[in-house]
PQR file of N, CA, C, O and H, with PARSE charges and radii, in Angstrom:
ATOM      1  N   MET A   1       2.009   7.001  -5.171 -0.4000 1.5000
ATOM      2  CA  MET A   1       2.663   5.756  -4.678 -0.0000 2.0000
ATOM      3  C   MET A   1       4.097   5.760  -5.512  0.5500 1.7000
ATOM      4  O   MET A   1       5.199   6.192  -5.175 -0.5500 1.4000
ATOM      5  N   LEU A   2       3.515   4.902  -7.121 -0.4000 1.5000
ATOM      6  CA  LEU A   2       4.996   4.138  -7.476 -0.0000 2.0000
ATOM      7  C   LEU A   2       6.335   4.954  -7.883  0.5500 1.7000
ATOM      8  O   LEU A   2       7.509   4.603  -7.999 -0.5500 1.4000
ATOM      9  H   LEU A   2       2.620   4.551  -7.394  0.4000 1.0000
ATOM     10  N   HIS A   3       5.376   6.729  -8.123 -0.4000 1.5000
ATOM     11  CA  HIS A   3       6.515   8.168  -7.759 -0.0000 2.0000
ATOM     12  C   HIS A   3       7.534   7.735  -6.642  0.5500 1.7000
ATOM     13  O   HIS A   3       8.763   7.658  -6.637 -0.5500 1.4000
ATOM     14  H   HIS A   3       4.422   7.015  -8.028  0.4000 1.0000
ATOM     15  N   SER A   4       6.447   7.449  -5.576 -0.4000 1.5000
ATOM     16  CA  SER A   4       7.097   7.990  -4.757 -0.0000 2.0000
ATOM     17  C   SER A   4       8.773   6.726  -3.892  0.5500 1.7000
ATOM     18  O   SER A   4       9.777   6.799  -3.183 -0.5500 1.4000
ATOM     19  H   SER A   4       5.449   7.511  -5.579  0.4000 1.0000
ATOM     20  N   ILE A   5       7.913   5.747  -4.709 -0.4000 1.5000
ATOM     21  CA  ILE A   5       9.194   4.248  -4.195 -0.0000 2.0000
ATOM     22  C   ILE A   5       9.843   4.040  -5.513  0.5500 1.7000
ATOM     23  O   ILE A   5      10.554   3.249  -6.133 -0.5500 1.4000
ATOM     24  H   ILE A   5       7.097   5.688  -5.284  0.4000 1.0000
ATOM     25  N   GLY A   6       9.276   5.069  -5.601 -0.4000 1.5000
ATOM     26  CA  GLY A   6      10.798   4.932  -7.736 -0.0000 2.0000
ATOM     27  C   GLY A   6      11.777   5.840  -7.448  0.5500 1.7000
ATOM     28  O   GLY A   6      12.981   5.629  -7.597 -0.5500 1.4000
ATOM     29  H   GLY A   6       8.698   5.711  -5.098  0.4000 1.0000
ATOM     30  N   VAL A   7      11.181   7.055  -6.953 -0.4000 1.5000
ATOM     31  CA  VAL A   7      12.207   7.646  -6.256 -0.0000 2.0000
ATOM     32  C   VAL A   7      13.175   7.193  -5.422  0.5500 1.7000
ATOM     33  O   VAL A   7      14.360   7.412  -5.675 -0.5500 1.4000
ATOM     34  H   VAL A   7      10.204   7.227  -6.831  0.4000 1.0000
ATOM     35  N   GLY A   8      12.788   6.519  -4.345 -0.4000 1.5000
ATOM     36  CA  GLY A   8      13.129   6.065  -3.264 -0.0000 2.0000
ATOM     37  C   GLY A   8      14.262   5.045  -3.660  0.5500 1.7000
ATOM     38  O   GLY A   8      15.251   4.932  -2.936 -0.5500 1.4000
ATOM     39  H   GLY A   8      11.826   6.342  -4.139  0.4000 1.0000
ATOM     40  N   ASN A   9      14.107   4.254  -4.887 -0.4000 1.5000
ATOM     41  CA  ASN A   9      14.859   3.353  -5.231 -0.0000 2.0000
ATOM     42  C   ASN A   9      15.874   4.093  -5.986  0.5500 1.7000
ATOM     43  O   ASN A   9      16.850   3.403  -6.283 -0.5500 1.4000
ATOM     44  H   ASN A   9      13.303   4.346  -5.475  0.4000 1.0000
ATOM     45  N   MET A  10      15.899   4.994  -6.274 -0.4000 1.5000
ATOM     46  CA  MET A  10      16.789   5.087  -7.463 -0.0000 2.0000
ATOM     47  C   MET A  10      17.914   5.909  -7.143  0.5500 1.7000
ATOM     48  O   MET A  10      19.030   5.896  -7.661 -0.5500 1.4000
ATOM     49  H   MET A  10      15.107   5.555  -6.033  0.4000 1.0000
ATOM     50  N   ILE A  11      17.369   6.792  -6.007 -0.4000 1.5000
ATOM     51  CA  ILE A  11      18.594   7.422  -4.966 -0.0000 2.0000
ATOM     52  C   ILE A  11      19.926   7.674  -3.839  0.5500 1.7000
ATOM     53  O   ILE A  11      19.715   7.216  -2.717 -0.5500 1.4000
ATOM     54  H   ILE A  11      16.462   6.802  -5.587  0.4000 1.0000
ATOM     55  N   PRO A  12      20.917   8.184  -4.000 -0.5600 1.5000
ATOM     56  CA  PRO A  12      21.659   7.894  -3.054  0.2800 2.0000
ATOM     57  C   PRO A  12      20.812   7.287  -1.319  0.5500 1.7000
ATOM     58  O   PRO A  12      19.716   7.559  -0.830 -0.5500 1.4000
ATOM     59  N   SER A  13      22.060   6.323  -0.788 -0.4000 1.5000
ATOM     60  CA  SER A  13      21.016   6.031   0.282 -0.0000 2.0000
ATOM     61  C   SER A  13      21.563   7.801   1.808  0.5500 1.7000
ATOM     62  O   SER A  13      21.302   8.100   2.973 -0.5500 1.4000
ATOM     63  H   SER A  13      22.950   6.102  -1.186  0.4000 1.0000
ATOM     64  N   TRP A  14      22.218   8.248   0.869 -0.4000 1.5000
ATOM     65  CA  TRP A  14      22.925   9.519   1.900 -0.0000 2.0000
ATOM     66  C   TRP A  14      21.850  10.383   1.475  0.5500 1.7000
ATOM     67  O   TRP A  14      22.153  11.465   1.980 -0.5500 1.4000
ATOM     68  H   TRP A  14      22.431   8.004  -0.077  0.4000 1.0000
ATOM     69  N   VAL A  15      20.989  10.505   0.970 -0.4000 1.5000
ATOM     70  CA  VAL A  15      20.011  11.492   0.630 -0.0000 2.0000
ATOM     71  C   VAL A  15      18.641  10.985   0.980  0.5500 1.7000
ATOM     72  O   VAL A  15      17.969  10.132   0.400 -0.5500 1.4000
ATOM     73  H   VAL A  15      20.743   9.626   0.561  0.4000 1.0000
ATOM     74  N   THR A  16      18.308  11.854   2.299 -0.4000 1.5000
ATOM     75  CA  THR A  16      17.069  11.705   2.751 -0.0000 2.0000
ATOM     76  C   THR A  16      16.148  12.410   2.037  0.5500 1.7000
ATOM     77  O   THR A  16      16.374  13.445   1.410 -0.5500 1.4000
ATOM     78  H   THR A  16      18.853  12.547   2.770  0.4000 1.0000
ATOM     79  N   THR A  17      15.114  11.844   2.136 -0.4000 1.5000
ATOM     80  CA  THR A  17      13.329  12.489   0.886 -0.0000 2.0000
ATOM     81  C   THR A  17      12.797  11.876   2.427  0.5500 1.7000
ATOM     82  O   THR A  17      13.156  11.268   3.436 -0.5500 1.4000
ATOM     83  H   THR A  17      14.930  11.003   2.646  0.4000 1.0000
ATOM     84  N   VAL A  18      11.481  12.650   1.647 -0.4000 1.5000
ATOM     85  CA  VAL A  18      10.128  13.220   2.500 -0.0000 2.0000
ATOM     86  C   VAL A  18       9.294  12.485   1.793  0.5500 1.7000
ATOM     87  O   VAL A  18       9.348  12.584   0.567 -0.5500 1.4000
ATOM     88  H   VAL A  18      11.189  13.143   0.827  0.4000 1.0000
ATOM     89  N   CYS A  19       8.603  11.834   2.238 -0.4000 1.5000
ATOM     90  CA  CYS A  19       7.004  11.165   0.781 -0.0000 2.0000
ATOM     91  C   CYS A  19       6.433  11.880   2.368  0.5500 1.7000
ATOM     92  O   CYS A  19       6.584  11.835   3.589 -0.5500 1.4000
ATOM     93  H   CYS A  19       8.559  11.753   3.234  0.4000 1.0000
ATOM     94  N   VAL A  20       5.839  12.399   1.486 -0.4000 1.5000
ATOM     95  CA  VAL A  20       4.259  13.099   1.472 -0.0000 2.0000
ATOM     96  C   VAL A  20       3.317  13.292   1.048  0.5500 1.7000
ATOM     97  O   VAL A  20       3.015  13.992   0.082 -0.5500 1.4000
ATOM     98  H   VAL A  20       5.716  12.435   0.494  0.4000 1.0000
ATOM     99  N   ASP A  21       2.407  12.390   2.057 -0.4000 1.5000
ATOM    100  CA  ASP A  21       0.992  12.062   1.578 -0.0000 2.0000
ATOM    101  C   ASP A  21      -0.468  11.448   2.216  0.5500 1.7000
ATOM    102  O   ASP A  21      -0.626  11.304   3.429 -0.5500 1.4000
ATOM    103  H   ASP A  21       2.653  11.821   2.842  0.4000 1.0000
ATOM    104  N   ILE A  22      -1.441  11.133   1.267 -0.4000 1.5000
ATOM    105  CA  ILE A  22      -2.664  11.543   2.568 -0.0000 2.0000
ATOM    106  C   ILE A  22      -3.252   9.641   2.850  0.5500 1.7000
ATOM    107  O   ILE A  22      -4.264   9.270   3.444 -0.5500 1.4000
ATOM    108  H   ILE A  22      -1.312  11.250   0.282  0.4000 1.0000
ATOM    109  N   SER A  23      -2.232   8.823   2.204 -0.4000 1.5000
ATOM    110  CA  SER A  23      -2.081   7.553   2.279 -0.0000 2.0000
ATOM    111  C   SER A  23      -1.314   6.760   3.082  0.5500 1.7000
ATOM    112  O   SER A  23      -0.150   6.623   2.707 -0.5500 1.4000
ATOM    113  H   SER A  23      -1.409   9.125   1.721  0.4000 1.0000
ATOM    114  N   VAL A  24      -1.757   6.005   4.434 -0.4000 1.5000
ATOM    115  CA  VAL A  24      -0.927   5.951   5.431 -0.0000 2.0000
ATOM    116  C   VAL A  24       0.052   4.968   4.610  0.5500 1.7000
ATOM    117  O   VAL A  24       1.253   4.915   4.876 -0.5500 1.4000
ATOM    118  H   VAL A  24      -2.703   6.116   4.739  0.4000 1.0000
ATOM    119  N   SER A  25      -0.870   3.766   3.035 -0.4000 1.5000
ATOM    120  CA  SER A  25      -0.118   3.217   2.603 -0.0000 2.0000
ATOM    121  C   SER A  25       1.106   3.070   1.663  0.5500 1.7000
ATOM    122  O   SER A  25       1.943   2.201   1.418 -0.5500 1.4000
ATOM    123  H   SER A  25      -1.846   3.808   2.819  0.4000 1.0000
ATOM    124  N   THR A  26       0.816   4.333   1.250 -0.4000 1.5000
ATOM    125  CA  THR A  26       2.328   5.036   0.410 -0.0000 2.0000
ATOM    126  C   THR A  26       3.318   5.154   1.617  0.5500 1.7000
ATOM    127  O   THR A  26       4.322   4.444   1.676 -0.5500 1.4000
ATOM    128  H   THR A  26       0.136   5.039   1.449  0.4000 1.0000
ATOM    129  N   VAL A  27       3.087   5.827   2.319 -0.4000 1.5000
ATOM    130  CA  VAL A  27       4.362   5.981   3.209 -0.0000 2.0000
ATOM    131  C   VAL A  27       4.958   4.463   4.059  0.5500 1.7000
ATOM    132  O   VAL A  27       6.140   4.195   4.276 -0.5500 1.4000
ATOM    133  H   VAL A  27       2.271   6.404   2.271  0.4000 1.0000
ATOM    134  N   THR A  28       3.882   3.717   4.393 -0.4000 1.5000
ATOM    135  CA  THR A  28       4.529   2.395   4.729 -0.0000 2.0000
ATOM    136  C   THR A  28       5.457   2.044   3.941  0.5500 1.7000
ATOM    137  O   THR A  28       6.662   2.103   4.188 -0.5500 1.4000
ATOM    138  H   THR A  28       2.922   3.934   4.217  0.4000 1.0000
ATOM    139  N   LYS A  29       4.757   1.512   2.573 -0.4000 1.5000
ATOM    140  CA  LYS A  29       5.322   0.833   1.633 -0.0000 2.0000
ATOM    141  C   LYS A  29       6.703   1.568   1.331  0.5500 1.7000
ATOM    142  O   LYS A  29       7.489   0.671   1.028 -0.5500 1.4000
ATOM    143  H   LYS A  29       3.779   1.464   2.372  0.4000 1.0000
ATOM    144  N   LEU A  30       7.340   2.781   1.278 -0.4000 1.5000
ATOM    145  CA  LEU A  30       8.315   3.165   0.828 -0.0000 2.0000
ATOM    146  C   LEU A  30       9.483   2.900   1.811  0.5500 1.7000
ATOM    147  O   LEU A  30      10.628   2.511   1.580 -0.5500 1.4000
ATOM    148  H   LEU A  30       6.701   3.510   1.524  0.4000 1.0000
ATOM    149  N   SER A  31       8.606   3.361   3.472 -0.4000 1.5000
ATOM    150  CA  SER A  31       9.812   2.894   4.502 -0.0000 2.0000
ATOM    151  C   SER A  31       9.365   0.884   4.795  0.5500 1.7000
ATOM    152  O   SER A  31       9.418   0.409   5.929 -0.5500 1.4000
ATOM    153  H   SER A  31       7.676   3.677   3.660  0.4000 1.0000
ATOM    154  N   ASP A  32       9.098   0.302   3.959 -0.4000 1.5000
ATOM    155  CA  ASP A  32       9.173  -1.197   4.255 -0.0000 2.0000
ATOM    156  C   ASP A  32      10.150  -2.001   3.634  0.5500 1.7000
ATOM    157  O   ASP A  32      10.758  -3.038   3.900 -0.5500 1.4000
ATOM    158  H   ASP A  32       9.056   0.687   3.037  0.4000 1.0000
ATOM    159  N   ARG A  33      10.070  -0.762   2.258 -0.4000 1.5000
ATOM    160  CA  ARG A  33      11.262  -1.789   1.502 -0.0000 2.0000
ATOM    161  C   ARG A  33      13.141  -1.459   1.613  0.5500 1.7000
ATOM    162  O   ARG A  33      14.118  -1.857   0.979 -0.5500 1.4000
ATOM    163  H   ARG A  33       9.576   0.080   2.042  0.4000 1.0000
ATOM    164  N   GLY A  34      12.904  -0.450   2.879 -0.4000 1.5000
ATOM    165  CA  GLY A  34      14.140  -0.591   3.528 -0.0000 2.0000
ATOM    166  C   GLY A  34      15.244   0.830   3.250  0.5500 1.7000
ATOM    167  O   GLY A  34      16.460   1.024   3.271 -0.5500 1.4000
ATOM    168  H   GLY A  34      12.110  -0.128   3.395  0.4000 1.0000
ATOM    169  N   SER A  35      13.729   1.812   2.934 -0.4000 1.5000
ATOM    170  CA  SER A  35      14.664   3.174   3.192 -0.0000 2.0000
ATOM    171  C   SER A  35      14.938   3.845   4.192  0.5500 1.7000
ATOM    172  O   SER A  35      13.980   4.393   4.738 -0.5500 1.4000
ATOM    173  H   SER A  35      12.741   1.655   2.917  0.4000 1.0000
ATOM    174  N   ALA A  36      15.666   3.952   4.507 -0.4000 1.5000
ATOM    175  CA  ALA A  36      16.671   4.680   5.826 -0.0000 2.0000
ATOM    176  C   ALA A  36      16.487   5.963   5.693  0.5500 1.7000
ATOM    177  O   ALA A  36      16.176   6.616   6.689 -0.5500 1.4000
ATOM    178  H   ALA A  36      16.443   3.506   4.064  0.4000 1.0000
ATOM    179  N   GLN A  37      16.613   6.473   4.664 -0.4000 1.5000
ATOM    180  CA  GLN A  37      16.481   7.689   4.659 -0.0000 2.0000
ATOM    181  C   GLN A  37      15.365   8.183   4.348  0.5500 1.7000
ATOM    182  O   GLN A  37      15.240   9.392   4.539 -0.5500 1.4000
ATOM    183  H   GLN A  37      16.866   5.943   3.855  0.4000 1.0000
ATOM    184  N   ALA A  38      14.251   7.448   3.798 -0.4000 1.5000
ATOM    185  CA  ALA A  38      11.963   8.197   3.884 -0.0000 2.0000
ATOM    186  C   ALA A  38      12.160   8.860   5.385  0.5500 1.7000
ATOM    187  O   ALA A  38      12.643   8.373   6.407 -0.5500 1.4000
ATOM    188  H   ALA A  38      14.352   6.465   3.643  0.4000 1.0000
ATOM    189  N   ILE A  39      11.728   9.862   5.179 -0.4000 1.5000
ATOM    190  CA  ILE A  39      10.281  10.295   6.342 -0.0000 2.0000
ATOM    191  C   ILE A  39       8.895  10.447   6.043  0.5500 1.7000
ATOM    192  O   ILE A  39       8.292  11.283   5.371 -0.5500 1.4000
ATOM    193  H   ILE A  39      11.336  10.258   4.349  0.4000 1.0000
ATOM    194  N   GLY A  40       8.637   9.747   6.498 -0.4000 1.5000
ATOM    195  CA  GLY A  40       7.158  10.022   5.259 -0.0000 2.0000
ATOM    196  C   GLY A  40       6.203  10.558   6.706  0.5500 1.7000
ATOM    197  O   GLY A  40       6.466  10.335   7.887 -0.5500 1.4000
ATOM    198  H   GLY A  40       9.127   9.068   7.044  0.4000 1.0000
ATOM    199  N   ILE A  41       5.462  11.045   6.339 -0.4000 1.5000
ATOM    200  CA  ILE A  41       4.328  12.212   6.565 -0.0000 2.0000
ATOM    201  C   ILE A  41       3.111  12.083   5.815  0.5500 1.7000
ATOM    202  O   ILE A  41       2.907  12.437   4.654 -0.5500 1.4000
ATOM    203  H   ILE A  41       5.248  11.226   5.379  0.4000 1.0000
ATOM    204  N   VAL A  42       2.166  11.416   6.796 -0.4000 1.5000
ATOM    205  CA  VAL A  42       0.888  11.031   6.569 -0.0000 2.0000
ATOM    206  C   VAL A  42      -0.350  12.677   6.580  0.5500 1.7000
ATOM    207  O   VAL A  42      -0.901  13.169   7.565 -0.5500 1.4000
ATOM    208  H   VAL A  42       2.331  11.129   7.739  0.4000 1.0000
ATOM    209  N   THR A  43      -0.416  13.063   5.361 -0.4000 1.5000
ATOM    210  CA  THR A  43      -1.021  14.597   5.771 -0.0000 2.0000
ATOM    211  C   THR A  43      -1.877  14.714   4.389  0.5500 1.7000
ATOM    212  O   THR A  43      -1.929  13.766   3.606 -0.5500 1.4000
ATOM    213  H   THR A  43       0.032  12.663   4.561  0.4000 1.0000
ATOM    214  N   ASP A  44      -2.408  15.695   4.200 -0.4000 1.5000
ATOM    215  CA  ASP A  44      -2.959  16.436   2.597 -0.0000 2.0000
ATOM    216  C   ASP A  44      -1.612  17.234   2.190  0.5500 1.7000
ATOM    217  O   ASP A  44      -1.042  18.115   2.833 -0.5500 1.4000
ATOM    218  H   ASP A  44      -2.365  16.465   4.837  0.4000 1.0000
ATOM    219  N   VAL A  45      -1.363  16.833   1.294 -0.4000 1.5000
ATOM    220  CA  VAL A  45      -0.652  17.487   0.359 -0.0000 2.0000
ATOM    221  C   VAL A  45      -0.874  18.873   0.277  0.5500 1.7000
ATOM    222  O   VAL A  45       0.021  19.567   0.762 -0.5500 1.4000
ATOM    223  H   VAL A  45      -1.826  16.117   0.772  0.4000 1.0000
ATOM    224  N   GLY A  46      -1.798  19.426  -0.192 -0.4000 1.5000
ATOM    225  CA  GLY A  46      -2.370  20.841   0.279 -0.0000 2.0000
ATOM    226  C   GLY A  46      -1.246  21.489   1.072  0.5500 1.7000
ATOM    227  O   GLY A  46      -0.088  21.905   1.064 -0.5500 1.4000
ATOM    228  H   GLY A  46      -2.524  18.863  -0.586  0.4000 1.0000
ATOM    229  N   LEU A  47      -3.138  21.160   2.241 -0.4000 1.5000
ATOM    230  CA  LEU A  47      -2.505  21.216   3.587 -0.0000 2.0000
ATOM    231  C   LEU A  47      -0.810  21.529   3.352  0.5500 1.7000
ATOM    232  O   LEU A  47      -0.563  22.661   2.936 -0.5500 1.4000
ATOM    233  H   LEU A  47      -4.079  20.821   2.248  0.4000 1.0000
ATOM    234  N   PHE A  48       0.337  20.638   3.581 -0.4000 1.5000
ATOM    235  CA  PHE A  48       1.512  20.269   4.343 -0.0000 2.0000
ATOM    236  C   PHE A  48       2.207  21.745   3.195  0.5500 1.7000
ATOM    237  O   PHE A  48       2.872  22.683   3.633 -0.5500 1.4000
ATOM    238  H   PHE A  48       0.137  19.718   3.919  0.4000 1.0000
ATOM    239  N   LEU A  49       1.903  21.597   2.083 -0.4000 1.5000
ATOM    240  CA  LEU A  49       2.620  22.949   0.958 -0.0000 2.0000
ATOM    241  C   LEU A  49       2.465  24.400   1.761  0.5500 1.7000
ATOM    242  O   LEU A  49       3.374  25.136   2.145 -0.5500 1.4000
ATOM    243  H   LEU A  49       1.362  20.835   1.727  0.4000 1.0000
ATOM    244  N   SER A  50       0.688  24.621   1.926 -0.4000 1.5000
ATOM    245  CA  SER A  50       0.509  25.589   2.174 -0.0000 2.0000
ATOM    246  C   SER A  50       1.820  25.661   3.552  0.5500 1.7000
ATOM    247  O   SER A  50       2.926  26.143   3.308 -0.5500 1.4000
ATOM    248  H   SER A  50      -0.051  24.023   1.614  0.4000 1.0000
ATOM    249  N   LEU A  51       1.566  25.269   4.547 -0.4000 1.5000
ATOM    250  CA  LEU A  51       2.269  25.837   5.987 -0.0000 2.0000
ATOM    251  C   LEU A  51       4.125  25.517   6.156  0.5500 1.7000
ATOM    252  O   LEU A  51       4.877  25.711   7.112 -0.5500 1.4000
ATOM    253  H   LEU A  51       0.668  24.877   4.745  0.4000 1.0000
ATOM    254  N   LEU A  52       4.391  24.937   4.716 -0.4000 1.5000
ATOM    255  CA  LEU A  52       5.845  25.179   4.532 -0.0000 2.0000
ATOM    256  C   LEU A  52       6.314  26.390   3.714  0.5500 1.7000
ATOM    257  O   LEU A  52       7.352  27.051   3.761 -0.5500 1.4000
ATOM    258  H   LEU A  52       3.781  24.779   3.940  0.4000 1.0000
ATOM    259  N   HIS A  53       5.133  26.472   2.894 -0.4000 1.5000
ATOM    260  CA  HIS A  53       5.521  28.008   2.326 -0.0000 2.0000
ATOM    261  C   HIS A  53       5.858  28.990   3.812  0.5500 1.7000
ATOM    262  O   HIS A  53       6.847  29.665   4.099 -0.5500 1.4000
ATOM    263  H   HIS A  53       4.290  25.935   2.856  0.4000 1.0000
ATOM    264  N   LYS A  54       4.876  28.789   4.390 -0.4000 1.5000
ATOM    265  CA  LYS A  54       4.432  29.798   5.012 -0.0000 2.0000
ATOM    266  C   LYS A  54       5.780  30.315   6.145  0.5500 1.7000
ATOM    267  O   LYS A  54       6.237  31.426   6.415 -0.5500 1.4000
ATOM    268  H   LYS A  54       4.073  28.242   4.157  0.4000 1.0000
ATOM    269  N   ASP A  55       6.080  29.079   6.560 -0.4000 1.5000
ATOM    270  CA  ASP A  55       7.415  28.790   7.548 -0.0000 2.0000
ATOM    271  C   ASP A  55       8.641  29.230   6.508  0.5500 1.7000
ATOM    272  O   ASP A  55       9.673  29.835   6.798 -0.5500 1.4000
ATOM    273  H   ASP A  55       5.709  28.177   6.341  0.4000 1.0000
ATOM    274  N   LEU A  56       8.235  28.768   5.283 -0.4000 1.5000
ATOM    275  CA  LEU A  56       9.925  29.000   4.400 -0.0000 2.0000
ATOM    276  C   LEU A  56       9.913  30.990   3.953  0.5500 1.7000
ATOM    277  O   LEU A  56      10.752  31.883   3.837 -0.5500 1.4000
ATOM    278  H   LEU A  56       7.396  28.276   5.047  0.4000 1.0000
ATOM    279  N   ILE A  57       8.610  30.858   3.851 -0.4000 1.5000
ATOM    280  CA  ILE A  57       8.272  33.031   4.124 -0.0000 2.0000
ATOM    281  C   ILE A  57       9.430  33.440   5.505  0.5500 1.7000
ATOM    282  O   ILE A  57      10.568  33.908   5.549 -0.5500 1.4000
ATOM    283  H   ILE A  57       7.929  30.132   3.946  0.4000 1.0000
ATOM    284  N   GLY A  58       8.275  32.902   6.687 -0.4000 1.5000
ATOM    285  CA  GLY A  58       8.835  33.132   7.700 -0.0000 2.0000
ATOM    286  C   GLY A  58      10.851  33.404   7.944  0.5500 1.7000
ATOM    287  O   GLY A  58      11.609  34.166   8.543 -0.5500 1.4000
ATOM    288  H   GLY A  58       7.350  32.522   6.652  0.4000 1.0000
ATOM    289  N   MET A  59      10.893  32.631   7.350 -0.4000 1.5000
ATOM    290  CA  MET A  59      12.811  32.406   7.462 -0.0000 2.0000
ATOM    291  C   MET A  59      13.311  33.137   6.592  0.5500 1.7000
ATOM    292  O   MET A  59      14.472  32.791   6.371 -0.5500 1.4000
ATOM    293  H   MET A  59      10.277  32.012   6.863  0.4000 1.0000
ATOM    294  N   THR A  60      12.775  34.543   5.596 -0.4000 1.5000
ATOM    295  CA  THR A  60      13.486  35.464   4.926 -0.0000 2.0000
ATOM    296  C   THR A  60      14.338  37.018   5.726  0.5500 1.7000
ATOM    297  O   THR A  60      14.970  37.805   5.022 -0.5500 1.4000
ATOM    298  H   THR A  60      11.832  34.823   5.775  0.4000 1.0000
TER
END
């Protein structure tokens, strides 16, 4: 959670970030701190990464 919020605090507002976490509170805290550029996804990171990998491989 601290890394997600830390990244949100350090990057410029024009950079879109995606926060993937299994904990709703992490995604909520990131959006509550005013990160308009943050997109929150509540899911298991392992499942998310495997699906992302399959989609990216299918694009090539």
